[in-house]
VOVEXLO-94691 format. One record per residue (C-alpha): residue in three letters; x, y, z. Coordinates in steps of 0.001 Angstrom, whole numbers, padded with zeros to 6 digits, always signed. Example, Ala and Ser with C-alpha at 12.3 -4.5 7.8 and 13.67 -1.06 7.14 Angstrom:
2
Ala+012300-004500+007800;Ser+013670-001060+007140;
//
This chain:
297
Met-006132-019991-007319;Asn-003111-019982-009568;Ile-000817-016969-010407;Tyr-002585-016096-013805;Ser-006097-016076-012129;Ala-004713-014015-009375;Ile-003235-011411-011745;Ser-006505-011301-013702;Leu-008482-010803-010446;Asn-006079-008037-009311;Lys-006650-006130-012474;Lys-010575-006578-012141;Lys-010182-005347-008459;Thr-008355-002199-009457;Trp-011078-000948-011753;Leu-013868-002123-009336;Ile-012241-000260-006210;Met-011687+002955-008492;Ser-015412+002759-009619;Leu-016695+002269-005953;Phe-014503+005007-004943;Val-016005+007409-007058;Ile-019535+006498-006125;Phe-018605+006365-002518;Val-017139+010040-002540;Ala-020258+011402-004416;Thr-022445+009813-002009;Thr-020299+011340+000877;Gly-020564+014718-000861;Leu-024247+014606-000898;Val-024667+013572+002644;Tyr-022151+016313+003880;Gly-024125+018836+001695;Lys-027255+017862+003236;Ala-025492+018243+006534;Gln-024591+021608+005644;Gly-028213+022500+004731;Glu-027705+024038+001331;Tyr-026228+023207-001969;Ala-026282+019255-001439;Leu-026149+018752-005027;Leu-023265+021338-005445;Tyr-021231+019370-002694;Ala-021885+015908-004422;Gly-020971+017520-007736;Val-017686+018929-006581;Ala-016859+015732-004685;Leu-017482+013578-007881;Val-015179+015943-009888;Leu-012581+015602-006944;Ala-012914+011971-007026;Gly-012522+011432-010735;Phe-009478+013917-010848;Thr-008055+012009-007788;Ser-008772+008448-009807;Val-006904+009864-012866;Ile-003849+011088-010713;Ser-003733+008169-008618;Tyr-003512+005803-011741;Tyr-000832+007607-013335;Asn+001054+009306-010513;Ser+000452+007203-007563;Asp+004022+005739-007670;Lys+005656+009232-007878;Ile+003536+010334-004858;Ile+004475+007269-002752;Leu+008287+007587-003655;Ser+008310+011136-002798;Leu+006777+010641+000488;Ser+009234+008011+001334;Ser+012176+010319+000393;Ala+013554+007645-002001;Lys+016353+008553-004534;Gln+016871+006684-007833;Ile+020050+005094-008505;Ala+022279+004025-011291;Lys+024178+000852-011777;Gln+027513+002496-010814;Asp+025959+003297-007462;Gln+025097-000065-006340;Pro+026432-002553-008848;Glu+025848-005895-006896;Phe+022386-004868-006049;Tyr+021649-003570-009454;Arg+022895-006783-011024;Ile+020611-008825-008643;Val+017687-006949-009882;Glu+018717-007526-013544;Asn+019295-011183-013264;Leu+015808-011746-011457;Cys+013979-009640-014055;Ile+015669-011886-016754;Gly+014363-014853-015072;Ser+010827-013555-014632;Gly+010485-012143-018005;Leu+009864-008439-016548;Pro+011331-005166-017829;Leu+013975-003631-015365;Pro+011987-001489-012946;Lys+013309+002007-011771;Ile+015529+001183-008774;Phe+015344+003504-005782;Val+017051+003618-002310;Ile+016160+005212+000882;Gln+018586+006454+003334;Asp+017416+004560+006513;Ser+019096+002025+008727;Ser+015751-000049+009090;Pro+015916-003004+006604;Asn+012742-002920+004396;Ala+011677-002663+000942;Phe+008625-002172-001242;Ala+007570-001961-005100;Thr+005152+000552-006761;Gly+003846+001514-010050;Arg+000765+000770-012259;Asp+001999-001971-014344;Pro+005363-004011-015102;Lys+006347-001167-017619;His+005898+001599-015088;Ser+007247+000136-012024;Ser+009801+000765-009259;Ile+011682-001083-006457;Cys+012743+000592-003476;Val+015005-000668-000574;Thr+016509+000926+002329;Thr+020106+001241+003023;Gly+019778-000637+005995;Leu+018422-003912+003819;Leu+021497-003563+001596;Gln+023923-003475+004562;Gln+022115-006289+006760;Leu+021354-008851+004244;Asn+023600-011184+002351;Lys+023210-011665-001363;Ile+020940-014701-001213;Glu+018640-013004+001311;Leu+018666-009952-000939;Glu+017739-012163-003830;Gly+014694-013427-001963;Val+013435-009916-000879;Ile+013914-008616-004448;Ala+011998-011620-006011;His+009131-010914-003493;Glu+009006-007332-004829;Leu+008998-008420-008300;Ser+006384-010962-007757;His+004183-007869-006540;Ile+004951-006325-009998;Thr+004019-009536-011835;Asn+000888-009979-009909;Phe-000179-006340-010410;Asp-000395-006070-006695;Ile+001521-002636-006844;Arg-001241-000864-008627;Leu-003896-002411-006535;Met-002206-001465-003292;Thr-000833+001827-004234;Ile-004105+003214-005713;Thr-005909+001882-002651;Ala-003501+003885-000222;Ile-004082+007071-002129;Phe-007773+006620-001972;Val-007692+006001+001806;Gly-005884+009211+002342;Phe-008411+011146+000144;Ile-011515+009651+002053;Ala-009614+010702+005409;Ile-009144+014341+004128;Ile-012667+014995+003042;Gly-014004+013650+006233;Asp-011575+015876+008224;Val-012676+018821+006055;Phe-016191+018117+006873;Leu-015684+017801+010716;Arg-013600+021137+010900;Ser-016551+022867+008965;Leu-018921+021738+011791;Arg-016550+022738+014396;Tyr-016115+026078+012998;Gly-019955+026692+012269;Gly-019872+026204+008748;Arg-023549+024759+008505;Ser-026477+026919+007722;Lys-029716+027289+009474;Lys-031376+024849+007137;Ala-029017+022147+008107;Ala-030900+018920+008730;Gly-030041+017289+012116;Ile-030394+013753+010836;Phe-027876+014422+007836;Ile-025473+016199+010311;Leu-025399+012906+012476;Ile-025080+010750+009318;Gly-022239+013111+008035;Ile-020372+012788+011312;Ile-020923+009084+011328;Phe-019559+008810+007889;Ala-016602+011128+008632;Ile-015483+009031+011580;Leu-016142+005454+010231;Ser-015513+005894+006325;Pro-011666+006197+006813;Ile-011502+003332+009308;Ala-013378+000982+006950;Ala-011544+002051+004057;Ser-008294+001410+006111;Leu-009446-002156+007158;Ile-010188-002913+003287;Gln-006783-001647+002412;Leu-004984-003717+005218;Ala-006845-006940+004399;Ile-005898-006684+000648;Ser-002359-006014+001705;Arg-002051-009097+003978;Lys-003404-011405+001576;Arg-001153-010157-001372;Glu+002022-010757+000722;Phe+001297-014501+001126;Leu+000944-014747-002558;Ala+004127-012646-003221;Asp+006024-014892-000813;Ala+004997-017939-002700;Ser+005727-016246-006150;Gly+009161-014966-004947;Ala+010129-018346-003807;Leu+009215-019954-007087;Leu+011297-017343-008993;Thr+014538-017902-006981;Arg+013965-021715-006360;Tyr+015179-021209-002769;Pro+012438-020216-000148;Glu+014975-020144+002583;Gly+016651-017035+001205;Leu+013414-015051+001559;Ala+012586-016776+005191;Ser+016194-015800+006423;Ala+015610-012349+005203;Leu+012247-011991+006822;Glu+013808-013143+010155;Lys+016323-010393+010074;Ile+013877-007761+008860;Ser+011322-008536+011465;Ala+013819-008800+014108;Ser+015240-005198+013531;Pro+013796-002680+016250;Leu+014440+000223+013897;Pro+011150+001920+012261;Val+011333+003260+008694;Gln+011560+006983+009424;Asn+009492+008197+006310;Ala+007073+005354+006502;Thr+003424+006772+006897;Asn+000112+005157+007413;Ala-000737+005465+003680;Thr+002519+003752+002652;Ala+002964+001195+005398;His+001248-001659+003763;Leu+003495-001434+000656;Phe+006790-002638+002520;Ile+007747-005962+002857;Asp+007362-005977+006575;Asn+005586-003611+009070;Pro+007948-000626+008949;Phe+006758+000866+012308;Lys+007973-002019+014364;Asn+005257-001251+016947;Lys+003640-004555+016833;Gln+004931-008161+017732;Ser+004400-009422+014243;Gly+005677-012834+015330;Gln+003028-013520+017931;Ser-000580-014236+017458;Ala-002766-011263+018340;His-006410-010791+019375;Trp-008602-011126+016316;Phe-009813-007616+016555;Ala-006353-006238+016961;Ser-005152-008299+014051;Leu-007525-006367+011801;Phe-005458-003359+011762;Asn-002166-005130+011198;Thr-000454-003964+007975;His+001115-007491+007324;Pro+000526-011173+008123;Pro+002683-012360+011172;Ala+006296-012928+009893;Ala+006491-016081+011887;Glu+003654-017560+009874;Arg+005251-016283+006450;Ile+008727-018003+007539;Arg+006928-021122+008616;Ile+005041-021498+005399;Leu+008238-020703+003254;Arg+010126-023230+005053;Ser+007560-025929+004680;Met+007702-025574+000881;
//
């Protein structure tokens, strides 16, 4: 698969995920309504309206939500002139419009990109990244993040993050309603059981899909970034430093972790092979594997 077919596929996946999300939430609402014993169609209708509303909000505002959760601050050229120039030069080389540039006050070296398309995109780095990486390494990281923008990964991954959070919330609301006696006497036992299974397993399934998408996109962005800078070693060296840092990103959450260039929690030995089941829950492919591939280019 070449870069252009990957971009086209990402666009299609975004609309597919949004459509399936709306259908899934409506179905979940119907099951939860049946489990409550009354107003099943009302539950499904409300869930459908909320799903549609969330879809629209996610499409147009997911980047703002992610940046706010991360406590990121937008900077101007005079704030970080060298960093700003690196982004400008790479944008010229890639033909991208200049994204908004944000910085997080955090000692852990990391970075991510977000937004719905290249014209509405943002790049965010931590102060730890700016302090610990040299110019060549920083160029490698920024080229990687710009590649996420070019490939439309940012829209796919950011919207997926919002949907996963929403699915978890409605499941939690349902379980709490059962705990505090929210169901009526007409509640059907089989639907209560199905509802509980939905509430427990649906956030896990959604998260696994989210993480699988994220891991696959990282390899493509590594390759695209190396193609942009014509120097794979820059990104490989940066990944070594980033993955070696023991410091977690303080404002990273489960909903935003997959957006970062490397696991922001630092609670997994990403350079070592893990059991296949445990690896399903990794936010990123192993750093050692990514470095090996970059140095083989």
